[in-house]
C-alpha positions as CSV (number, residue, x, y, z in Angstrom):
1,M,-20.8,28.1,-17.5
2,M,-17.1,28.9,-17.1
3,K,-14.9,27.6,-19.9
4,I,-11.2,26.8,-19.5
5,K,-8.8,26.6,-22.5
6,I,-6.5,23.6,-22.2
7,G,-4.1,23.4,-25.1
8,I,-6.4,24.0,-28.1
9,K,-9.5,22.6,-26.4
10,T,-11.9,24.6,-24.4
11,E,-13.6,22.6,-21.6
12,S,-16.1,23.4,-18.8
13,L,-14.8,23.7,-15.3
14,A,-16.8,20.6,-14.3
15,A,-15.1,18.5,-17.0
16,V,-11.7,19.7,-16.0
17,T,-12.5,19.1,-12.3
18,H,-13.7,15.6,-13.2
19,K,-10.6,14.8,-15.1
20,L,-8.4,16.0,-12.2
21,A,-10.4,13.9,-9.8
22,V,-9.9,10.8,-12.0
23,M,-6.2,11.4,-12.3
24,L,-5.9,11.8,-8.5
25,A,-7.9,8.7,-7.8
26,D,-5.7,6.6,-10.2
27,S,-2.6,8.1,-8.5
28,S,-3.9,7.2,-5.1
29,K,-4.8,3.7,-6.1
30,R,-1.3,3.2,-7.5
31,Y,0.3,4.5,-4.2
32,I,-1.9,2.3,-2.1
33,K,-1.1,-0.8,-4.2
34,E,2.6,-0.1,-3.8
35,L,2.3,0.5,-0.1
36,L,0.4,-2.8,0.4
37,A,3.0,-4.7,-1.8
38,D,5.8,-3.3,0.4
39,H,3.9,-4.3,3.5
40,E,3.4,-7.8,2.2
41,S,7.1,-8.0,1.3
42,I,8.0,-7.2,4.8
43,I,5.8,-10.0,6.2
44,I,7.2,-12.5,3.7
45,Y,10.8,-11.5,4.6
46,L,10.2,-11.8,8.3
47,R,8.4,-15.1,7.9
48,E,11.3,-16.5,5.9
49,N,13.9,-15.5,8.6
50,I,12.1,-16.7,11.8
51,S,13.4,-20.3,11.6
52,R,16.8,-19.2,10.3
53,F,17.5,-17.3,13.5
54,A,16.1,-20.1,15.7
55,N,17.7,-23.1,13.9
56,E,20.8,-21.8,12.1
57,Y,22.0,-19.2,14.6
58,H,20.4,-20.7,17.7
59,D,19.1,-17.2,18.6
60,L,15.7,-17.7,20.0
61,E,15.4,-14.1,21.3
62,T,15.9,-12.7,17.8
63,S,13.5,-15.3,16.4
64,G,10.9,-14.3,18.9
65,F,11.5,-10.6,18.1
66,I,11.0,-11.3,14.4
67,T,7.9,-13.3,15.2
68,G,6.5,-10.3,17.1
69,L,7.3,-8.0,14.2
70,M,5.5,-10.3,11.7
71,E,2.5,-10.6,14.0
72,T,2.3,-6.7,14.2
73,H,2.4,-6.4,10.4
74,G,-0.1,-9.3,10.1
75,K,-2.5,-7.5,12.4
76,K,-2.1,-4.3,10.5
77,S,-2.9,-5.9,7.2
78,V,-6.0,-7.7,8.7
79,N,-7.2,-4.5,10.3
80,D,-6.6,-2.3,7.3
81,W,-9.0,-3.8,4.8
82,F,-10.1,-0.3,3.6
83,P,-7.2,0.0,1.2
84,F,-8.0,-3.4,-0.4
85,I,-11.6,-2.3,-0.9
86,F,-10.5,1.0,-2.3
87,I,-8.2,-0.4,-5.0
88,K,-10.6,-3.0,-6.3
């Protein structure tokens, strides 16, 4: 069995590989959580501004455009359940 010296500890290659895999998985989970939080923030921001453009600015075209963007992001989040499963 191959041994690797890390600092003052000597560990097997399998142990080092396992530790690296755990570190990468944690990093990936963090990245996906941040990505999903950003995605959710976009949906919330768009939803909050739909009526503002329609009512305050009387700009139905922009309101419709924002509605379309929100629907696109909503469909993405519904279709992309894998990241939710991965981080739980």
